[in-house]
Steps between C-alpha positions, in 0.01 A plus 500: 500500500349520844229731365411254229482218758271706719269583210474135397442391857212752527334371183529142626331591833220684322432199271502267798251720687273519193511121450428456871195728474372321191542163669312622803213624286489175312504303823223714643291452194555124508395493864176693434200267497307417182151651530209454257347829383211605280323815389136574597249396240229739375158337513135567547344444837354149500228571753165382370640412155419190304626345179255436221452459126336727243199361318207626303206621700262302278583153376276241330521134414436418132345159411316329218123483524504149356729201543732356245856437382731799455651511154663848510639756747546852367637694799755445777566639846593865479315564173275805486151421362197712400125444513386237247846359433508121447716333767456128437287259297331166554442218254172584321426165332238383755351845526474518123322163487253619760446819303433300182250284682326804643490657155333188356242500776430867431450437128260214584308715738478780249351260240249359746401849604450607135280196434296566813458865403376413150258243636365746750449759228292254291281404796451869583348534149280192532365565844267793412320293232471204738712282279688380815377454849611720787674203667702437181605862486599495862722193443678670213541813714660291772736338250602847382566617859702186570705551182572860599614387846725236342645765272580727793663215690708399193606858446607530866692174479676629190591827670639312800710273275619808310600664823674181618706512182598861564584419866786285372698824477617660824477880474641768727220698672721783619824680407786386709805274545507119525648410840454122504438221247346174615441311173708306244433397141339156497355540848128422549338766709155515660257790470595772743858365566739795534718540196668843557523759773455853367614812682269775387649838402448766759595561856782312681520397863735324739402186684665447841449252786447632853547278809224446748641743754499785250172458316295675773695825457432523120178652364355520148574845360806550727773714332814318398789536254715262309830476324646250253799292582656601171438875571498546876547873477161552330194517726141447386194598704258215558220380727364174642228389264407155621571272802434128484244393756690177577861384510646286228707182537804697611295649784523850361226729378516620138483879474468686170658846492397710200683794349327835524613601152570276197871436443563365143864434593408237761486153344316195624706254699747763633604467863393777726500607867193649656521740799177538689562862593344825377829644375834355390767490766847651444801293426685395818829336590516150635791300647539142625381439852840363592636853466293633786612521857377717794623669815246606761217438249675728243559307175819564313712372214874499415591693186844479338690823442733553202810411714344158572412584862147446633274752669184452701193677355163512673201426272124503516340176399185447295308188408661157532501260209603136481875567476524875484389810698411840369710800608308820546798725579873487574634345180573603146483275194873547448600375850666167546346310795653205688299180456522250784716476810422854603529418878866408455608836354611825673494862394786614267617143458698423183343238272540345161162532322379222271167431324276194513725322252817561704630767266689799635307825492655843443295726725621819335398402145250229579683265262513127565830327442 
């Protein structure tokens, strides 16, 4: 009986000790401060990089050569067109009336010229036998010359009227893609008023804006490279093709950066980033500036270990951005770094890591709860 009592007493004491240990661990965990953490982000160095948009190297404005009312539009923005394709039409009633009038004048001039030619031929036969005087012959000859001049004028007027009728159709002068439409059916347009913007097939380039303090360091022909926002891992060799001689309304200078080799996969209007360097820079890690502290001019960060304790790690800093700083060495992309309040922490301190949305972070697995 005593043996049984002793055994039961021993089990009770062990359980009490275990519960006491668990309670102590829970209490310690509850007393550990909540600390925001984040992992370094992989990004390209932003030094001398500028956002821009892909556009065709050659663009042209298409317009009617005569004025009139638009009765039909045959293409829209984004449509691909070819040389000679009809894009829009004007009302041809007035032009047709002018053509009919020019045709009547031409017929009249042709009749007058024929009569003058026949009369001149008769006088040429009568002049050798002195049946007509020289002055009479000269008068008929002048009438003939005048009739021929009137015929040429009438024929020219008819050709102009004919061309005016044909100009009521707007034709594509190059192969390309319609990038802008500025007309509507029923609208009255003047001769030369832009109807469509056409991006001509061929080379592509990126247009960027450089601030005043940077324009002096960029030269035409300078090597560069670009990447698309949708495909940042792909790099395309490029060069500075053109620099605007004056700033625009935004006080920036327009710079056109052309690709060295044609890239059919790059579409107009895509967002791109241009780096004005000869070669692409390697991907680097960046962290928020609030993660950085320093001791004796040696920058360091706090990283969180799997047991939720923090450790000081010295780092080498690179270029500073608006809210982030590049890390050249000292960190791995898998590390969890303390964000903010770094001057209040101490080495090997126990913390409770959370993300920016106040969710608990499991440092061992990287899972967010």
